N, C-alpha and C positions, 0 to 999 in steps of 0.2 A: 504494500500500500504506500503510495506516494505521500510524503509529508512536506507541506510548504511552510517555510518559516521566514519568509521575506517580510520586512516591514511594509513593503508596498501592498501586501494583501491584507494588512490590518485595517479594521474598521475604525480604529482609534489611533490617532497620530502619535500619541504618547506611549503606547505600549505595543509590545510584540505579542501577537496571538498566533497560535498554531492552528491551521485549518487542514484537516484531512481531505484527501481528494474527493471522496463522496460528498462531503459538506460543500466544497467549492462548486461541484457540478450542480448540486441541489440549489444553491444560492443563485448561480448564473441562470439556471433554467427558470427559477421563480420570477426573475425580472421584477416587474412592478415599478412603482414610482421612484424607488431608490434601488436601482439594479446594483448587484455586487460587482464592483470593478476595483482594480488596484488604484491606489492614490497616485496622482501625478505630482511629482515634486514641484514646489513653488518656483524653483529656478528655471523651469522649462518655459520657453517663450510662449506667449499667449497664442500666437498663430499655430505653433506646433501643438499646443494643448487642444486647440479647436479641432485640428486634424485628427488627433487621437480620439477625442470625444466623438467626432463624427463617425469614426471607424467602429466605435463601440455601441452605436445605436442599436436598440432592441430589434427593430424591424429591418431585416437584411436589405430590403428594397430601398430603404432610406440611407443606406451606407454609400459613401462615394465609391466610384470604380477605382481600380488600381491605377488606371491612366490619369484620372483626376487627382488622386493623391500624389502621384509622381509629379504632375504638373505643379501642384501647390508647393511641394517640397523644393522643386527647382526654383520656383519664384522666391521662396523664403531664402534658399541658399544664395541666390543672387544678391540679396540684401545684406547678408552677413559675411564676414570673412574670418579666417583663422580658426580660433578655438570654438567659437559659437557654431560655425558650419560643421566642424568635425564632431562636436558634441551632439548636434542634432542628427547627424548621419548615424552616429553610434546609437543614439536613443531609438531612432526609427528602426535600425537593424535589430536591436534588442526587442522592441515591441513586436516587430514582425515575427521574429523567431518564437517569442512567447505565444503569440496568437496562433501560429502554426502548430506549436506543440499542444496548446489547449484544444484546438480544433481536432487534432489527431486523437488526443485522449478522449474527447467527447464522443468521437465516432467509435472508438474502441468500446467505450462504456455502453453506447447504444447497441452495438452488435452483441455484446454480452447480455444485455437486457432482452434483446430480441430472441436470442438463443434460449434463454431461461424461460421466456414466455411460451415459445413453441414447445419446449419440453413439458411445460405444465398443462398445456391445452390438450384435450382429448383428440385422438386421431380422426 
């Protein structure tokens, strides 16, 4: 069982909280008016924060396309130089990797649930 201990997944800025993988999946699936998402550090540029938030929208059809995200990032990168540009690229890469891993984990959990359901149903 995967254990996440990142402060970014804490619901409280001041404390670390451990969330087990099933709890994370449950909270993400529940959605609601306060969906379960990692905290975005305050030092992240507001434009980058907006892109991240847009990519985390509950309704997939409301999320920007990858081409649109790339265009926005290129525009932002053009406005910044040096460390800020590098930091934003690193953060985007990290968020993309984390999103890919979470999507893969969710798909695996869905497959396991489907298999269990089919085993439980009469033939």
